[in-house]
C-alpha positions, 0 to 999 in steps of 0.5 A, a space after each residue: 184634634 186628631 184630624 188636623 195633625 193627620 192632615 198636617 205634616 209630621 212637624 206639627 206633631 213635634 209641637 211646632 204649632 203650639 208656639 205659633 198658636 200661642 203667638 196668635 192667642 197673644 192679645 198684641 196680634 189681634 189689634 195689629 192685624 185688624 188695623 192692617 186689614 183696615 188699611 188693606 181694604 182701600 188698597 185693593 180698589 186702586 190695585 184692581 185698575 193697576 192690574 188692568 193697566 199692567 196687561 195694557 203695558 205689554 200690549 204697548 210693548 207688542 206694538 213696539 215690537 211690531 214697529 221694531 220689525 221696520 228697518 229703521 227700528 232695527 237700525 236704532 236697535 243696532 245703535 243701542 247694541 253698539 252703545 252698550 259695549 
């Protein structure tokens, strides 16, 4: 027990983790996290393809930026700037 407080912040010595541990020790929390984790298990699989799509979107933005180098695209940007004010 002496090792965790030594590695932890001095606030832990003030008894802050005691209510925290007691809350974790309460029987109400274990069932809730178990169900929550069960719901998270199917989520990571769809999130992985989304992460792959996220880098692809910036690549498309880069393509637009390349198209923006054209004079026509610059004129369109000028029109948008005029519409904003």
